[in-house]
mmCIF file as Biopython writes it, N, C-alpha, C and O atoms, coordinates in Angstrom:
data_model
#
loop_
_atom_site.group_PDB
_atom_site.id
_atom_site.type_symbol
_atom_site.label_atom_id
_atom_site.label_alt_id
_atom_site.label_comp_id
_atom_site.label_asym_id
_atom_site.label_entity_id
_atom_site.label_seq_id
_atom_site.pdbx_PDB_ins_code
_atom_site.Cartn_x
_atom_site.Cartn_y
_atom_site.Cartn_z
_atom_site.occupancy
_atom_site.B_iso_or_equiv
_atom_site.auth_seq_id
_atom_site.auth_asym_id
_atom_site.pdbx_PDB_model_num
ATOM 1   N N  . UNK A ? 1  ? 6.727   -73.023 64.671 1.0 0.0 1  A 1 
ATOM 2   C CA . UNK A ? 1  ? 5.965   -73.735 65.671 1.0 0.0 1  A 1 
ATOM 3   C C  . UNK A ? 1  ? 6.493   -73.339 67.042 1.0 0.0 1  A 1 
ATOM 4   O O  . UNK A ? 1  ? 7.702   -73.251 67.259 1.0 0.0 1  A 1 
ATOM 5   N N  . UNK A ? 2  ? 5.582   -73.106 67.945 1.0 0.0 2  A 1 
ATOM 6   C CA . UNK A ? 2  ? 5.937   -72.709 69.304 1.0 0.0 2  A 1 
ATOM 7   C C  . UNK A ? 2  ? 4.980   -73.397 70.265 1.0 0.0 2  A 1 
ATOM 8   O O  . UNK A ? 2  ? 3.766   -73.355 70.066 1.0 0.0 2  A 1 
ATOM 9   N N  . UNK A ? 3  ? 5.506   -74.021 71.291 1.0 0.0 3  A 1 
ATOM 10  C CA . UNK A ? 3  ? 4.688   -74.653 72.320 1.0 0.0 3  A 1 
ATOM 11  C C  . UNK A ? 3  ? 4.784   -73.827 73.581 1.0 0.0 3  A 1 
ATOM 12  O O  . UNK A ? 3  ? 5.878   -73.465 74.015 1.0 0.0 3  A 1 
ATOM 13  N N  . UNK A ? 4  ? 3.634   -73.526 74.173 1.0 0.0 4  A 1 
ATOM 14  C CA . UNK A ? 4  ? 3.607   -72.779 75.427 1.0 0.0 4  A 1 
ATOM 15  C C  . UNK A ? 4  ? 2.590   -73.400 76.363 1.0 0.0 4  A 1 
ATOM 16  O O  . UNK A ? 4  ? 1.531   -73.863 75.940 1.0 0.0 4  A 1 
ATOM 17  N N  . UNK A ? 5  ? 2.927   -73.401 77.630 1.0 0.0 5  A 1 
ATOM 18  C CA . UNK A ? 5  ? 1.999   -73.841 78.659 1.0 0.0 5  A 1 
ATOM 19  C C  . UNK A ? 5  ? 1.390   -72.584 79.277 1.0 0.0 5  A 1 
ATOM 20  O O  . UNK A ? 5  ? 2.093   -71.789 79.900 1.0 0.0 5  A 1 
ATOM 21  N N  . UNK A ? 6  ? 0.098   -72.413 79.103 1.0 0.0 6  A 1 
ATOM 22  C CA . UNK A ? 6  ? -0.595  -71.238 79.622 1.0 0.0 6  A 1 
ATOM 23  C C  . UNK A ? 6  ? -1.676  -71.670 80.597 1.0 0.0 6  A 1 
ATOM 24  O O  . UNK A ? 6  ? -2.170  -72.795 80.530 1.0 0.0 6  A 1 
ATOM 25  N N  . UNK A ? 7  ? -2.043  -70.770 81.502 1.0 0.0 7  A 1 
ATOM 26  C CA . UNK A ? 7  ? -3.084  -71.073 82.478 1.0 0.0 7  A 1 
ATOM 27  C C  . UNK A ? 7  ? -4.473  -70.965 81.864 1.0 0.0 7  A 1 
ATOM 28  O O  . UNK A ? 7  ? -5.420  -71.579 82.358 1.0 0.0 7  A 1 
ATOM 29  N N  . UNK A ? 8  ? -4.604  -70.178 80.774 1.0 0.0 8  A 1 
ATOM 30  C CA . UNK A ? 8  ? -5.899  -70.048 80.115 1.0 0.0 8  A 1 
ATOM 31  C C  . UNK A ? 8  ? -5.688  -69.992 78.608 1.0 0.0 8  A 1 
ATOM 32  O O  . UNK A ? 8  ? -4.599  -69.664 78.138 1.0 0.0 8  A 1 
ATOM 33  N N  . UNK A ? 9  ? -6.724  -70.310 77.864 1.0 0.0 9  A 1 
ATOM 34  C CA . UNK A ? 9  ? -6.660  -70.311 76.407 1.0 0.0 9  A 1 
ATOM 35  C C  . UNK A ? 9  ? -6.927  -68.887 75.915 1.0 0.0 9  A 1 
ATOM 36  O O  . UNK A ? 9  ? -7.904  -68.274 76.346 1.0 0.0 9  A 1 
ATOM 37  N N  . UNK A ? 10 ? -6.088  -68.342 75.024 1.0 0.0 10 A 1 
ATOM 38  C CA . UNK A ? 10 ? -6.344  -67.000 74.510 1.0 0.0 10 A 1 
ATOM 39  C C  . UNK A ? 10 ? -7.596  -66.973 73.630 1.0 0.0 10 A 1 
ATOM 40  O O  . UNK A ? 10 ? -7.969  -67.983 73.034 1.0 0.0 10 A 1 
ATOM 41  N N  . UNK A ? 11 ? -8.236  -65.807 73.556 1.0 0.0 11 A 1 
ATOM 42  C CA . UNK A ? 11 ? -9.452  -65.638 72.771 1.0 0.0 11 A 1 
ATOM 43  C C  . UNK A ? 11 ? -9.115  -65.032 71.418 1.0 0.0 11 A 1 
ATOM 44  O O  . UNK A ? 11 ? -8.082  -64.381 71.264 1.0 0.0 11 A 1 
ATOM 45  N N  . UNK A ? 12 ? -9.982  -65.244 70.440 1.0 0.0 12 A 1 
ATOM 46  C CA . UNK A ? 12 ? -9.793  -64.683 69.102 1.0 0.0 12 A 1 
ATOM 47  C C  . UNK A ? 12 ? -9.828  -63.156 69.184 1.0 0.0 12 A 1 
ATOM 48  O O  . UNK A ? 12 ? -10.723 -62.586 69.808 1.0 0.0 12 A 1 
ATOM 49  N N  . UNK A ? 13 ? -8.853  -62.496 68.553 1.0 0.0 13 A 1 
ATOM 50  C CA . UNK A ? 13 ? -8.776  -61.047 68.556 1.0 0.0 13 A 1 
ATOM 51  C C  . UNK A ? 13 ? -7.942  -60.483 69.690 1.0 0.0 13 A 1 
ATOM 52  O O  . UNK A ? 13 ? -7.697  -59.278 69.733 1.0 0.0 13 A 1 
ATOM 53  N N  . UNK A ? 14 ? -7.508  -61.320 70.598 1.0 0.0 14 A 1 
ATOM 54  C CA . UNK A ? 14 ? -6.723  -60.869 71.748 1.0 0.0 14 A 1 
ATOM 55  C C  . UNK A ? 14 ? -5.297  -60.523 71.312 1.0 0.0 14 A 1 
ATOM 56  O O  . UNK A ? 14 ? -4.700  -61.226 70.497 1.0 0.0 14 A 1 
ATOM 57  N N  . UNK A ? 15 ? -4.761  -59.429 71.867 1.0 0.0 15 A 1 
ATOM 58  C CA . UNK A ? 15 ? -3.374  -59.050 71.604 1.0 0.0 15 A 1 
ATOM 59  C C  . UNK A ? 15 ? -2.456  -59.849 72.520 1.0 0.0 15 A 1 
ATOM 60  O O  . UNK A ? 15 ? -2.751  -60.048 73.698 1.0 0.0 15 A 1 
ATOM 61  N N  . UNK A ? 16 ? -1.328  -60.305 71.954 1.0 0.0 16 A 1 
ATOM 62  C CA . UNK A ? 16 ? -0.341  -60.972 72.791 1.0 0.0 16 A 1 
ATOM 63  C C  . UNK A ? 16 ? 1.050   -60.739 72.241 1.0 0.0 16 A 1 
ATOM 64  O O  . UNK A ? 16 ? 1.224   -60.289 71.109 1.0 0.0 16 A 1 
ATOM 65  N N  . UNK A ? 17 ? 2.036   -61.054 73.065 1.0 0.0 17 A 1 
ATOM 66  C CA . UNK A ? 17 ? 3.427   -60.823 72.727 1.0 0.0 17 A 1 
ATOM 67  C C  . UNK A ? 17 ? 4.177   -62.145 72.816 1.0 0.0 17 A 1 
ATOM 68  O O  . UNK A ? 17 ? 4.126   -62.821 73.844 1.0 0.0 17 A 1 
ATOM 69  N N  . UNK A ? 18 ? 4.871   -62.515 71.749 1.0 0.0 18 A 1 
ATOM 70  C CA . UNK A ? 18 ? 5.658   -63.735 71.726 1.0 0.0 18 A 1 
ATOM 71  C C  . UNK A ? 18 ? 7.066   -63.372 71.303 1.0 0.0 18 A 1 
ATOM 72  O O  . UNK A ? 18 ? 7.272   -62.839 70.212 1.0 0.0 18 A 1 
ATOM 73  N N  . UNK A ? 19 ? 8.032   -63.655 72.156 1.0 0.0 19 A 1 
ATOM 74  C CA . UNK A ? 19 ? 9.439   -63.368 71.882 1.0 0.0 19 A 1 
ATOM 75  C C  . UNK A ? 19 ? 9.651   -61.904 71.496 1.0 0.0 19 A 1 
ATOM 76  O O  . UNK A ? 19 ? 10.458  -61.597 70.619 1.0 0.0 19 A 1 
ATOM 77  N N  . UNK A ? 20 ? 8.929   -61.013 72.151 1.0 0.0 20 A 1 
ATOM 78  C CA . UNK A ? 20 ? 9.108   -59.584 71.920 1.0 0.0 20 A 1 
ATOM 79  C C  . UNK A ? 20 ? 8.369   -59.039 70.714 1.0 0.0 20 A 1 
ATOM 80  O O  . UNK A ? 20 ? 8.463   -57.843 70.437 1.0 0.0 20 A 1 
ATOM 81  N N  . UNK A ? 21 ? 7.639   -59.867 69.989 1.0 0.0 21 A 1 
ATOM 82  C CA . UNK A ? 21 ? 6.890   -59.405 68.824 1.0 0.0 21 A 1 
ATOM 83  C C  . UNK A ? 21 ? 5.409   -59.381 69.131 1.0 0.0 21 A 1 
ATOM 84  O O  . UNK A ? 21 ? 4.886   -60.307 69.753 1.0 0.0 21 A 1 
ATOM 85  N N  . UNK A ? 22 ? 4.728   -58.333 68.703 1.0 0.0 22 A 1 
ATOM 86  C CA . UNK A ? 22 ? 3.304   -58.190 68.946 1.0 0.0 22 A 1 
ATOM 87  C C  . UNK A ? 22 ? 2.517   -58.948 67.895 1.0 0.0 22 A 1 
ATOM 88  O O  . UNK A ? 22 ? 2.934   -59.056 66.742 1.0 0.0 22 A 1 
ATOM 89  N N  . UNK A ? 23 ? 1.365   -59.475 68.312 1.0 0.0 23 A 1 
ATOM 90  C CA . UNK A ? 23 ? 0.510   -60.197 67.386 1.0 0.0 23 A 1 
ATOM 91  C C  . UNK A ? 23 ? -0.915  -60.270 67.896 1.0 0.0 23 A 1 
ATOM 92  O O  . UNK A ? 23 ? -1.197  -59.914 69.040 1.0 0.0 23 A 1 
ATOM 93  N N  . UNK A ? 24 ? -1.821  -60.740 67.031 1.0 0.0 24 A 1 
ATOM 94  C CA . UNK A ? 24 ? -3.215  -60.938 67.385 1.0 0.0 24 A 1 
ATOM 95  C C  . UNK A ? 24 ? -3.584  -62.388 67.128 1.0 0.0 24 A 1 
ATOM 96  O O  . UNK A ? 24 ? -3.094  -63.009 66.186 1.0 0.0 24 A 1 
ATOM 97  N N  . UNK A ? 25 ? -4.451  -62.917 67.976 1.0 0.0 25 A 1 
ATOM 98  C CA . UNK A ? 25 ? -4.925  -64.286 67.819 1.0 0.0 25 A 1 
ATOM 99  C C  . UNK A ? 25 ? -5.921  -64.308 66.662 1.0 0.0 25 A 1 
ATOM 100 O O  . UNK A ? 25 ? -6.928  -63.601 66.689 1.0 0.0 25 A 1 
ATOM 101 N N  . UNK A ? 26 ? -5.631  -65.135 65.634 1.0 0.0 26 A 1 
ATOM 102 C CA . UNK A ? 26 ? -6.496  -65.222 64.462 1.0 0.0 26 A 1 
ATOM 103 C C  . UNK A ? 26 ? -7.569  -66.298 64.658 1.0 0.0 26 A 1 
ATOM 104 O O  . UNK A ? 26 ? -8.734  -66.078 64.326 1.0 0.0 26 A 1 
ATOM 105 N N  . UNK A ? 27 ? -7.181  -67.460 65.195 1.0 0.0 27 A 1 
ATOM 106 C CA . UNK A ? 27 ? -8.160  -68.520 65.432 1.0 0.0 27 A 1 
ATOM 107 C C  . UNK A ? 27 ? -7.661  -69.459 66.512 1.0 0.0 27 A 1 
ATOM 108 O O  . UNK A ? 27 ? -6.462  -69.552 66.774 1.0 0.0 27 A 1 
ATOM 109 N N  . UNK A ? 28 ? -8.614  -70.161 67.139 1.0 0.0 28 A 1 
ATOM 110 C CA . UNK A ? 28 ? -8.302  -71.141 68.185 1.0 0.0 28 A 1 
ATOM 111 C C  . UNK A ? 28 ? -9.046  -72.426 67.847 1.0 0.0 28 A 1 
ATOM 112 O O  . UNK A ? 28 ? -10.261 -72.409 67.647 1.0 0.0 28 A 1 
ATOM 113 N N  . UNK A ? 29 ? -8.312  -73.551 67.781 1.0 0.0 29 A 1 
ATOM 114 C CA . UNK A ? 29 ? -8.905  -74.850 67.477 1.0 0.0 29 A 1 
ATOM 115 C C  . UNK A ? 29 ? -8.616  -75.798 68.638 1.0 0.0 29 A 1 
ATOM 116 O O  . UNK A ? 29 ? -7.466  -75.965 69.045 1.0 0.0 29 A 1 
ATOM 117 N N  . UNK A ? 30 ? -9.670  -76.416 69.165 1.0 0.0 30 A 1 
ATOM 118 C CA . UNK A ? 30 ? -9.504  -77.359 70.277 1.0 0.0 30 A 1 
ATOM 119 C C  . UNK A ? 30 ? -9.237  -78.754 69.713 1.0 0.0 30 A 1 
ATOM 120 O O  . UNK A ? 30 ? -10.034 -79.285 68.941 1.0 0.0 30 A 1 
ATOM 121 N N  . UNK A ? 31 ? -8.105  -79.340 70.110 1.0 0.0 31 A 1 
ATOM 122 C CA . UNK A ? 31 ? -7.739  -80.683 69.677 1.0 0.0 31 A 1 
ATOM 123 C C  . UNK A ? 31 ? -8.298  -81.719 70.657 1.0 0.0 31 A 1 
ATOM 124 O O  . UNK A ? 31 ? -8.986  -82.653 70.246 1.0 0.0 31 A 1 
ATOM 125 N N  . UNK A ? 32 ? -8.009  -81.558 71.924 1.0 0.0 32 A 1 
ATOM 126 C CA . UNK A ? 32 ? -8.637  -82.345 72.983 1.0 0.0 32 A 1 
ATOM 127 C C  . UNK A ? 32 ? -8.798  -81.424 74.187 1.0 0.0 32 A 1 
ATOM 128 O O  . UNK A ? 32 ? -8.623  -80.212 74.069 1.0 0.0 32 A 1 
ATOM 129 N N  . UNK A ? 33 ? -9.133  -81.996 75.353 1.0 0.0 33 A 1 
ATOM 130 C CA . UNK A ? 33 ? -9.462  -81.154 76.511 1.0 0.0 33 A 1 
ATOM 131 C C  . UNK A ? 33 ? -8.313  -80.290 77.018 1.0 0.0 33 A 1 
ATOM 132 O O  . UNK A ? 33 ? -8.550  -79.291 77.697 1.0 0.0 33 A 1 
ATOM 133 N N  . UNK A ? 34 ? -7.061  -80.660 76.700 1.0 0.0 34 A 1 
ATOM 134 C CA . UNK A ? 34 ? -5.943  -79.855 77.179 1.0 0.0 34 A 1 
ATOM 135 C C  . UNK A ? 34 ? -4.998  -79.388 76.073 1.0 0.0 34 A 1 
ATOM 136 O O  . UNK A ? 34 ? -3.956  -78.801 76.366 1.0 0.0 34 A 1 
ATOM 137 N N  . UNK A ? 35 ? -5.340  -79.635 74.813 1.0 0.0 35 A 1 
ATOM 138 C CA . UNK A ? 35 ? -4.493  -79.229 73.694 1.0 0.0 35 A 1 
ATOM 139 C C  . UNK A ? 35 ? -5.288  -78.331 72.749 1.0 0.0 35 A 1 
ATOM 140 O O  . UNK A ? 35 ? -6.384  -78.683 72.313 1.0 0.0 35 A 1 
ATOM 141 N N  . UNK A ? 36 ? -4.722  -77.171 72.443 1.0 0.0 36 A 1 
ATOM 142 C CA . UNK A ? 36 ? -5.356  -76.207 71.545 1.0 0.0 36 A 1 
ATOM 143 C C  . UNK A ? 36 ? -4.334  -75.751 70.514 1.0 0.0 36 A 1 
ATOM 144 O O  . UNK A ? 36 ? -3.153  -75.610 70.832 1.0 0.0 36 A 1 
ATOM 145 N N  . UNK A ? 37 ? -4.773  -75.521 69.293 1.0 0.0 37 A 1 
ATOM 146 C CA . UNK A ? 37 ? -3.933  -74.904 68.280 1.0 0.0 37 A 1 
ATOM 147 C C  . UNK A ? 37 ? -4.399  -73.463 68.132 1.0 0.0 37 A 1 
ATOM 148 O O  . UNK A ? 37 ? -5.570  -73.198 67.860 1.0 0.0 37 A 1 
ATOM 149 N N  . UNK A ? 38 ? -3.464  -72.539 68.314 1.0 0.0 38 A 1 
ATOM 150 C CA . UNK A ? 38 ? -3.779  -71.113 68.238 1.0 0.0 38 A 1 
ATOM 151 C C  . UNK A ? 38 ? -3.006  -70.519 67.066 1.0 0.0 38 A 1 
ATOM 152 O O  . UNK A ? 38 ? -1.778  -70.602 67.022 1.0 0.0 38 A 1 
ATOM 153 N N  . UNK A ? 39 ? -3.719  -69.921 66.122 1.0 0.0 39 A 1 
ATOM 154 C CA . UNK A ? 39 ? -3.100  -69.251 64.978 1.0 0.0 39 A 1 
ATOM 155 C C  . UNK A ? 39 ? -2.913  -67.783 65.353 1.0 0.0 39 A 1 
ATOM 156 O O  . UNK A ? 39 ? -3.852  -67.123 65.796 1.0 0.0 39 A 1 
ATOM 157 N N  . UNK A ? 40 ? -1.685  -67.275 65.170 1.0 0.0 40 A 1 
ATOM 158 C CA . UNK A ? 40 ? -1.362  -65.903 65.542 1.0 0.0 40 A 1 
ATOM 159 C C  . UNK A ? 40 ? -0.866  -65.152 64.310 1.0 0.0 40 A 1 
ATOM 160 O O  . UNK A ? 40 ? -0.025  -65.656 63.565 1.0 0.0 40 A 1 
ATOM 161 N N  . UNK A ? 41 ? -1.391  -63.945 64.100 1.0 0.0 41 A 1 
ATOM 162 C CA . UNK A ? 41 ? -0.922  -63.072 63.020 1.0 0.0 41 A 1 
ATOM 163 C C  . UNK A ? 41 ? 0.013   -62.047 63.644 1.0 0.0 41 A 1 
ATOM 164 O O  . UNK A ? 41 ? -0.420  -61.185 64.409 1.0 0.0 41 A 1 
ATOM 165 N N  . UNK A ? 42 ? 1.304   -62.145 63.314 1.0 0.0 42 A 1 
ATOM 166 C CA . UNK A ? 42 ? 2.296   -61.228 63.871 1.0 0.0 42 A 1 
ATOM 167 C C  . UNK A ? 42 ? 2.381   -59.970 63.024 1.0 0.0 42 A 1 
ATOM 168 O O  . UNK A ? 42 ? 2.185   -60.014 61.809 1.0 0.0 42 A 1 
ATOM 169 N N  . UNK A ? 43 ? 2.678   -58.835 63.679 1.0 0.0 43 A 1 
ATOM 170 C CA . UNK A ? 43 ? 2.869   -57.582 62.962 1.0 0.0 43 A 1 
ATOM 171 C C  . UNK A ? 43 ? 4.180   -57.642 62.189 1.0 0.0 43 A 1 
ATOM 172 O O  . UNK A ? 43 ? 5.133   -58.289 62.623 1.0 0.0 43 A 1 
ATOM 173 N N  . UNK A ? 44 ? 4.226   -56.980 61.067 1.0 0.0 44 A 1 
ATOM 174 C CA . UNK A ? 44 ? 5.435   -56.956 60.249 1.0 0.0 44 A 1 
ATOM 175 C C  . UNK A ? 44 ? 6.534   -56.199 60.979 1.0 0.0 44 A 1 
ATOM 176 O O  . UNK A ? 44 ? 6.290   -55.174 61.614 1.0 0.0 44 A 1 
ATOM 177 N N  . UNK A ? 45 ? 7.756   -56.731 60.872 1.0 0.0 45 A 1 
ATOM 178 C CA . UNK A ? 45 ? 8.894   -56.079 61.502 1.0 0.0 45 A 1 
ATOM 179 C C  . UNK A ? 45 ? 9.301   -54.880 60.661 1.0 0.0 45 A 1 
ATOM 180 O O  . UNK A ? 45 ? 9.373   -54.974 59.436 1.0 0.0 45 A 1 
ATOM 181 N N  . UNK A ? 46 ? 9.565   -53.757 61.311 1.0 0.0 46 A 1 
ATOM 182 C CA . UNK A ? 46 ? 9.995   -52.553 60.618 1.0 0.0 46 A 1 
ATOM 183 C C  . UNK A ? 46 ? 11.518  -52.528 60.617 1.0 0.0 46 A 1 
ATOM 184 O O  . UNK A ? 46 ? 12.153  -52.513 61.671 1.0 0.0 46 A 1 
ATOM 185 N N  . UNK A ? 47 ? 12.095  -52.523 59.412 1.0 0.0 47 A 1 
ATOM 186 C CA . UNK A ? 47 ? 13.547  -52.492 59.308 1.0 0.0 47 A 1 
ATOM 187 C C  . UNK A ? 47 ? 13.982  -51.043 59.090 1.0 0.0 47 A 1 
ATOM 188 O O  . UNK A ? 47 ? 13.487  -50.365 58.190 1.0 0.0 47 A 1 
ATOM 189 N N  . UNK A ? 48 ? 14.894  -50.591 59.908 1.0 0.0 48 A 1 
ATOM 190 C CA . UNK A ? 48 ? 15.408  -49.230 59.784 1.0 0.0 48 A 1 
ATOM 191 C C  . UNK A ? 48 ? 16.494  -49.195 58.721 1.0 0.0 48 A 1 
ATOM 192 O O  . UNK A ? 48 ? 17.331  -50.094 58.649 1.0 0.0 48 A 1 
ATOM 193 N N  . UNK A ? 49 ? 16.476  -48.165 57.904 1.0 0.0 49 A 1 
ATOM 194 C CA . UNK A ? 49 ? 17.512  -48.007 56.885 1.0 0.0 49 A 1 
ATOM 195 C C  . UNK A ? 49 ? 18.742  -47.412 57.560 1.0 0.0 49 A 1 
ATOM 196 O O  . UNK A ? 49 ? 18.644  -46.347 58.171 1.0 0.0 49 A 1 
ATOM 197 N N  . UNK A ? 50 ? 19.889  -48.063 57.467 1.0 0.0 50 A 1 
ATOM 198 C CA . UNK A ? 50 ? 21.068  -47.591 58.194 1.0 0.0 50 A 1 
ATOM 199 C C  . UNK A ? 50 ? 21.587  -46.238 57.694 1.0 0.0 50 A 1 
ATOM 200 O O  . UNK A ? 50 ? 22.076  -45.449 58.502 1.0 0.0 50 A 1 
ATOM 201 N N  . UNK A ? 51 ? 21.499  -45.943 56.407 1.0 0.0 51 A 1 
ATOM 202 C CA . UNK A ? 51 ? 22.037  -44.699 55.872 1.0 0.0 51 A 1 
ATOM 203 C C  . UNK A ? 51 ? 21.106  -43.518 56.062 1.0 0.0 51 A 1 
ATOM 204 O O  . UNK A ? 51 ? 21.578  -42.404 56.294 1.0 0.0 51 A 1 
ATOM 205 N N  . UNK A ? 52 ? 19.811  -43.720 55.971 1.0 0.0 52 A 1 
ATOM 206 C CA . UNK A ? 52 ? 18.852  -42.624 56.012 1.0 0.0 52 A 1 
ATOM 207 C C  . UNK A ? 52 ? 18.677  -42.062 57.427 1.0 0.0 52 A 1 
ATOM 208 O O  . UNK A ? 52 ? 18.477  -40.859 57.595 1.0 0.0 52 A 1 
ATOM 209 N N  . UNK A ? 53 ? 18.749  -42.916 58.430 1.0 0.0 53 A 1 
ATOM 210 C CA . UNK A ? 53 ? 18.494  -42.474 59.795 1.0 0.0 53 A 1 
ATOM 211 C C  . UNK A ? 53 ? 19.716  -41.802 60.434 1.0 0.0 53 A 1 
ATOM 212 O O  . UNK A ? 53 ? 19.580  -41.072 61.416 1.0 0.0 53 A 1 
ATOM 213 N N  . UNK A ? 54 ? 20.890  -42.044 59.886 1.0 0.0 54 A 1 
ATOM 214 C CA . UNK A ? 54 ? 22.110  -41.491 60.476 1.0 0.0 54 A 1 
ATOM 215 C C  . UNK A ? 54 ? 22.175  -39.978 60.232 1.0 0.0 54 A 1 
ATOM 216 O O  . UNK A ? 54 ? 21.779  -39.487 59.175 1.0 0.0 54 A 1 
ATOM 217 N N  . UNK A ? 55 ? 22.666  -39.277 61.202 1.0 0.0 55 A 1 
ATOM 218 C CA . UNK A ? 55 ? 22.836  -37.832 61.096 1.0 0.0 55 A 1 
ATOM 219 C C  . UNK A ? 55 ? 24.059  -37.550 60.217 1.0 0.0 55 A 1 
ATOM 220 O O  . UNK A ? 55 ? 25.139  -38.072 60.495 1.0 0.0 55 A 1 
ATOM 221 N N  . UNK A ? 56 ? 23.915  -36.736 59.158 1.0 0.0 56 A 1 
ATOM 222 C CA . UNK A ? 56 ? 25.057  -36.491 58.260 1.0 0.0 56 A 1 
ATOM 223 C C  . UNK A ? 56 ? 26.229  -35.782 58.967 1.0 0.0 56 A 1 
ATOM 224 O O  . UNK A ? 56 ? 27.368  -35.895 58.514 1.0 0.0 56 A 1 
ATOM 225 N N  . UNK A ? 57 ? 25.974  -35.067 60.047 1.0 0.0 57 A 1 
ATOM 226 C CA . UNK A ? 57 ? 27.032  -34.369 60.754 1.0 0.0 57 A 1 
ATOM 227 C C  . UNK A ? 57 ? 27.938  -35.343 61.514 1.0 0.0 57 A 1 
ATOM 228 O O  . UNK A ? 57 ? 29.064  -34.996 61.870 1.0 0.0 57 A 1 
ATOM 229 N N  . UNK A ? 58 ? 27.452  -36.543 61.759 1.0 0.0 58 A 1 
ATOM 230 C CA . UNK A ? 58 ? 28.226  -37.515 62.540 1.0 0.0 58 A 1 
ATOM 231 C C  . UNK A ? 58 ? 29.082  -38.432 61.663 1.0 0.0 58 A 1 
ATOM 232 O O  . UNK A ? 58 ? 29.734  -39.340 62.179 1.0 0.0 58 A 1 
ATOM 233 N N  . UNK A ? 59 ? 29.087  -38.210 60.353 1.0 0.0 59 A 1 
ATOM 234 C CA . UNK A ? 59 ? 29.904  -39.039 59.458 1.0 0.0 59 A 1 
ATOM 235 C C  . UNK A ? 59 ? 31.379  -38.762 59.692 1.0 0.0 59 A 1 
ATOM 236 O O  . UNK A ? 59 ? 31.758  -37.679 60.137 1.0 0.0 59 A 1 
ATOM 237 N N  . UNK A ? 60 ? 32.208  -39.756 59.388 1.0 0.0 60 A 1 
ATOM 238 C CA . UNK A ? 60 ? 33.638  -39.595 59.554 1.0 0.0 60 A 1 
ATOM 239 C C  . UNK A ? 60 ? 34.181  -38.615 58.535 1.0 0.0 60 A 1 
ATOM 240 O O  . UNK A ? 60 ? 33.791  -38.643 57.368 1.0 0.0 60 A 1 
ATOM 241 N N  . UNK A ? 61 ? 35.066  -37.764 58.966 1.0 0.0 61 A 1 
ATOM 242 C CA . UNK A ? 61 ? 35.701  -36.819 58.059 1.0 0.0 61 A 1 
ATOM 243 C C  . UNK A ? 61 ? 37.048  -37.374 57.649 1.0 0.0 61 A 1 
ATOM 244 O O  . UNK A ? 61 ? 37.796  -37.898 58.475 1.0 0.0 61 A 1 
ATOM 245 N N  . UNK A ? 62 ? 37.351  -37.255 56.367 1.0 0.0 62 A 1 
ATOM 246 C CA . UNK A ? 62 ? 38.623  -37.783 55.870 1.0 0.0 62 A 1 
ATOM 247 C C  . UNK A ? 62 ? 39.539  -36.654 55.502 1.0 0.0 62 A 1 
ATOM 248 O O  . UNK A ? 62 ? 40.664  -36.889 55.061 1.0 0.0 62 A 1 
#
């Protein structure tokens, strides 16, 4: 759950960024004249594999 005070209500399909993560507005529901519930679909986070991305030449030599 996240509460934000915005100057305008986002539209369905609009791209937005929350805490550095990209997402799209899935739906907007009006509760009263100044309260809206906005459903956001965030993109999946890509996790980098620590062993695969490392250059083999930079490994410690024993």
